[in-house]
C-alpha positions in Angstrom: 89.0 -3.2 5.2 86.4 -3.3 2.5 85.1 -0.5 0.3 83.7 2.8 1.5 81.1 5.0 0.1 79.8 8.4 1.0 76.8 10.6 0.1 74.8 13.5 1.1 71.1 13.4 0.8 69.4 16.9 0.5 65.8 17.6 0.9 64.1 20.7 -0.6 60.9 22.5 0.6 59.3 22.0 -2.8 60.2 20.3 -6.1 63.3 21.7 -7.6 64.9 21.5 -11.1 68.2 20.5 -12.2 68.6 23.9 -13.7 68.0 25.6 -10.4 70.5 23.5 -8.5 73.1 23.9 -11.2 72.6 27.7 -11.3 73.1 27.9 -7.6 76.2 25.7 -7.6 77.9 27.3 -10.5 77.5 30.7 -8.9 79.9 29.5 -6.1 82.5 27.9 -8.3 81.1 24.4 -9.3 81.1 23.6 -12.9 79.1 21.4 -15.2 82.1 20.6 -17.2 84.3 17.8 -15.9 87.9 17.9 -16.4 87.9 16.0 -19.7 85.8 18.9 -21.2 82.6 17.3 -21.4 79.2 17.4 -19.7 77.8 14.0 -18.4 74.2 13.3 -17.3 72.0 10.4 -16.8 68.2 9.4 -17.2 66.8 6.3 -15.6 63.8 5.8 -17.9 60.7 3.5 -17.8 63.0 0.6 -18.7 64.9 1.2 -15.6 68.1 1.6 -17.6 70.6 4.1 -16.2 71.7 5.6 -19.4 74.6 8.1 -19.3 75.1 10.6 -21.9 78.1 12.9 -22.8 77.8 16.3 -24.3 79.9 19.2 -25.0 79.6 22.3 -22.8 77.9 24.0 -25.6 75.0 21.4 -25.3 74.2 22.2 -21.6 71.0 24.0 -22.4 69.7 21.0 -24.3 70.7 18.6 -21.6 69.1 20.7 -18.9 65.9 20.9 -20.9 65.8 17.1 -21.3 66.5 16.4 -17.6 63.8 18.9 -16.5 61.3 17.9 -19.1 57.9 16.9 -17.6 58.2 13.4 -19.2 61.3 12.7 -17.0 59.8 13.8 -13.6 58.9 10.3 -12.7 62.4 9.1 -13.3 65.8 9.5 -11.5 68.1 11.8 -13.3 71.7 12.8 -12.6 74.2 15.3 -13.5 78.0 15.3 -12.8 79.6 18.5 -11.3 83.2 19.4 -10.7 84.9 22.0 -8.5 87.9 23.1 -10.5 89.6 25.1 -7.8 89.2 22.1 -5.3 89.9 19.5 -8.0 87.0 17.3 -6.9 83.6 16.6 -8.0 80.6 14.3 -7.8 77.2 13.2 -9.1 73.9 14.9 -8.3 71.0 12.4 -8.5 67.5 13.9 -8.5 64.9 11.5 -7.4 61.4 11.3 -8.7 59.3 14.2 -7.5 62.4 16.3 -7.3 62.3 17.2 -3.6 65.2 14.8 -2.8 68.5 15.1 -4.3 71.6 13.0 -3.4 75.2 14.0 -3.9 77.9 11.3 -4.3 81.6 12.5 -4.1 83.6 10.9 -6.9 86.7 11.5 -8.8 89.5 12.8 -6.6 87.2 12.6 -3.6 88.5 14.8 -0.7 89.7 12.9 2.2 90.3 13.8 5.8 94.1 14.2 6.1 94.5 12.6 9.5 92.1 9.8 8.5 92.5 9.4 4.7 90.2 6.3 4.5 87.3 8.8 5.3 85.7 11.3 3.0 85.9 14.9 4.1 82.1 15.3 4.2 82.4 18.7 6.0 84.3 20.2 3.0 81.4 19.0 0.7 78.9 20.4 3.1 80.6 23.8 3.3 80.9 23.9 -0.6 77.3 22.8 -1.3 74.9 23.8 1.5 75.1 27.7 1.3 74.4 27.6 -2.4 71.7 25.0 -2.1 69.8 27.2 0.5 69.1 29.7 -2.3 67.4 26.9 -4.2 65.0 25.9 -1.3 67.2 23.5 0.7 65.3 22.2 3.7 67.8 19.7 5.3 70.4 17.2 4.6 71.8 13.9 5.8 75.5 13.1 5.3 76.9 9.7 5.8 79.9 7.4 5.0 79.7 3.6 5.3 81.7 0.5 4.7 80.5 -2.5 2.9 
Protein backbone atom coordinates (compact mmCIF):
# COMPACT_ATOMS: atom_id res chain seq x y z
CA UNK A 1 0.00 0.00 0.00
CA UNK A 2 2.94 2.39 0.51
CA UNK A 3 3.53 4.99 3.17
CA UNK A 4 1.03 7.64 4.15
CA UNK A 5 1.66 11.10 5.47
CA UNK A 6 -0.60 13.90 6.68
CA UNK A 7 -0.24 17.56 7.48
CA UNK A 8 -2.22 20.70 8.15
CA UNK A 9 -0.95 23.97 6.72
CA UNK A 10 -2.07 27.04 8.66
CA UNK A 11 -1.90 30.61 7.39
CA UNK A 12 -1.94 33.62 9.70
CA UNK A 13 -3.10 37.17 8.98
CA UNK A 14 0.30 38.57 9.98
CA UNK A 15 3.61 37.07 11.13
CA UNK A 16 3.27 35.09 14.31
CA UNK A 17 5.78 33.81 16.83
CA UNK A 18 6.47 30.37 18.19
CA UNK A 19 5.66 31.75 21.65
CA UNK A 20 2.22 33.07 20.55
CA UNK A 21 1.24 29.76 18.98
CA UNK A 22 2.47 27.70 21.92
CA UNK A 23 0.73 30.00 24.40
CA UNK A 24 -2.53 29.50 22.48
CA UNK A 25 -2.14 25.72 22.35
CA UNK A 26 -1.00 25.17 25.93
CA UNK A 27 -4.09 27.08 27.02
CA UNK A 28 -6.27 24.28 25.56
CA UNK A 29 -4.38 21.22 26.81
CA UNK A 30 -1.37 20.89 24.51
CA UNK A 31 2.06 20.60 26.10
CA UNK A 32 5.57 21.52 25.01
CA UNK A 33 6.84 18.56 26.99
CA UNK A 34 6.83 15.29 25.09
CA UNK A 35 6.22 12.03 27.00
CA UNK A 36 9.91 11.45 27.69
CA UNK A 37 10.00 14.65 29.75
CA UNK A 38 11.92 16.79 27.30
CA UNK A 39 11.33 19.71 24.96
CA UNK A 40 12.45 19.28 21.34
CA UNK A 41 12.89 21.98 18.72
CA UNK A 42 14.67 22.59 15.41
CA UNK A 43 16.33 25.40 13.51
CA UNK A 44 17.11 25.08 9.80
CA UNK A 45 20.00 27.53 9.56
CA UNK A 46 21.93 29.12 6.69
CA UNK A 47 23.74 25.80 6.10
CA UNK A 48 20.32 24.21 5.41
CA UNK A 49 20.93 21.76 8.24
CA UNK A 50 17.86 20.66 10.16
CA UNK A 51 19.43 20.64 13.62
CA UNK A 52 17.19 19.21 16.36
CA UNK A 53 17.82 20.12 19.99
CA UNK A 54 16.57 18.66 23.26
CA UNK A 55 16.04 20.67 26.40
CA UNK A 56 14.42 20.24 29.77
CA UNK A 57 11.03 21.83 30.40
CA UNK A 58 12.86 24.39 32.54
CA UNK A 59 14.68 25.54 29.39
CA UNK A 60 11.52 26.40 27.45
CA UNK A 61 12.02 30.16 27.81
CA UNK A 62 15.51 29.99 26.35
CA UNK A 63 14.32 27.75 23.49
CA UNK A 64 11.47 30.12 22.60
CA UNK A 65 13.77 33.14 22.70
CA UNK A 66 16.13 31.36 20.30
CA UNK A 67 13.36 30.27 17.90
CA UNK A 68 11.77 33.74 17.86
CA UNK A 69 15.10 35.63 17.62
CA UNK A 70 15.22 38.04 14.65
CA UNK A 71 18.30 36.26 13.29
CA UNK A 72 16.21 33.07 12.84
CA UNK A 73 13.27 34.70 10.99
CA UNK A 74 14.69 33.77 7.56
CA UNK A 75 14.83 30.10 8.55
CA UNK A 76 12.33 27.34 9.17
CA UNK A 77 12.04 26.50 12.86
CA UNK A 78 10.00 23.76 14.49
CA UNK A 79 8.72 22.69 17.87
CA UNK A 80 7.18 19.41 19.01
CA UNK A 81 3.92 19.52 20.92
CA UNK A 82 1.99 16.81 22.70
CA UNK A 83 -1.60 16.45 23.91
CA UNK A 84 -1.31 14.33 27.09
CA UNK A 85 -5.04 13.73 27.48
CA UNK A 86 -5.36 12.47 23.89
CA UNK A 87 -2.00 10.68 23.86
CA UNK A 88 -0.89 12.18 20.56
CA UNK A 89 1.37 14.92 19.30
CA UNK A 90 3.09 16.43 16.34
CA UNK A 91 5.54 18.92 14.96
CA UNK A 92 4.77 22.58 14.31
CA UNK A 93 6.99 23.96 11.54
CA UNK A 94 7.19 27.75 11.22
CA UNK A 95 8.18 28.81 7.71
CA UNK A 96 10.34 31.87 6.94
CA UNK A 97 8.22 35.01 7.34
CA UNK A 98 6.14 33.26 10.03
CA UNK A 99 2.74 33.61 8.33
CA UNK A 100 2.71 29.91 7.35
CA UNK A 101 2.89 27.15 9.95
CA UNK A 102 2.55 23.43 9.25
CA UNK A 103 1.47 20.79 11.72
CA UNK A 104 2.59 17.21 11.07
CA UNK A 105 0.91 14.58 13.27
CA UNK A 106 3.42 12.13 14.68
CA UNK A 107 3.89 9.80 17.59
CA UNK A 108 0.72 7.83 18.24
CA UNK A 109 -1.09 9.54 15.36
CA UNK A 110 -4.85 9.46 15.79
CA UNK A 111 -6.52 7.24 13.20
CA UNK A 112 -10.06 7.04 11.89
CA UNK A 113 -11.49 3.95 13.64
CA UNK A 114 -13.41 2.67 10.59
CA UNK A 115 -10.45 3.40 8.27
CA UNK A 116 -7.30 3.03 10.39
CA UNK A 117 -4.95 3.60 7.45
CA UNK A 118 -6.10 7.27 7.49
CA UNK A 119 -5.22 10.01 9.99
CA UNK A 120 -8.16 11.52 11.87
CA UNK A 121 -7.48 15.03 10.58
CA UNK A 122 -10.83 16.24 11.89
CA UNK A 123 -9.70 15.49 15.47
CA UNK A 124 -6.53 17.54 14.95
CA UNK A 125 -8.50 20.41 13.40
CA UNK A 126 -10.91 20.47 16.35
CA UNK A 127 -7.98 20.39 18.78
CA UNK A 128 -5.91 23.10 17.03
CA UNK A 129 -8.08 25.57 15.09
CA UNK A 130 -10.09 27.17 17.93
CA UNK A 131 -6.90 27.97 19.85
CA UNK A 132 -5.04 29.22 16.77
CA UNK A 133 -7.84 31.66 15.94
CA UNK A 134 -6.76 33.60 19.02
CA UNK A 135 -3.25 33.82 17.51
CA UNK A 136 -4.48 35.30 14.20
CA UNK A 137 -5.32 32.18 12.17
CA UNK A 138 -6.63 33.10 8.71
CA UNK A 139 -7.11 29.68 7.11
CA UNK A 140 -5.89 26.13 6.79
CA UNK A 141 -5.49 23.27 4.36
CA UNK A 142 -5.50 19.69 5.64
CA UNK A 143 -4.36 16.76 3.54
CA UNK A 144 -3.31 13.17 3.63
CA UNK A 145 -1.44 11.52 0.82
CA UNK A 146 0.15 8.24 -0.12
CA UNK A 147 3.58 7.95 -1.67
